[in-house]
C-alpha positions, -999 to +999 in steps of 0.1 A: +631-832-069+600-834-049+583-815-078+595-787-105+599-751-097+571-729-118+581-702-107+605-681-086+587-671-055+605-657-017+590-662+020+589-641+045+581-654+077+549-670+073+526-643+068+538-631+025+548-651-004+559-627-039+558-648-068+579-637-099+566-641-132+578-637-164+552-602-169+544-595-133+549-600-102+523-611-072+517-606-040+497-626-011+486-625+022+466-646+019+469-677+047+456-707+019+485-688-010+515-681+012+510-720+031+508-735-006+540-715-015+557-729+028+547-763+013+565-760-019+595-745+004+598-774+025+597-801+002+622-786-020+643-778+010+643-816+021+654-824-012+683-797-010+719-812+001+733-786+023+777-784+033+795-819+022+769-832+012+769-809-017+800-803-019+807-840-022+780-838-049+796-805-066+833-820-069+817-854-086+802-835-113+836-816-117+859-843-112+836-865-140+837-829-164+873-840-159+880-875-171+857-868-202+881-836-208+913-858-206+898-884-228+883-866-254 
């Protein structure tokens, strides 16, 4: 992971970011603030796995767990 997501956030095009904290929600239209979240999203997207790659990772974790359970 290129970073750790400290809060949940949603992007709406490149004009709006909504950030959820433990006690409130922050909405920003400020281009600099929105840019920060666009950059974070791009980094998370680049690190993510999709389709066959994600399926292979998930199945590998599942199979490893089953092997551990069988040998216990």
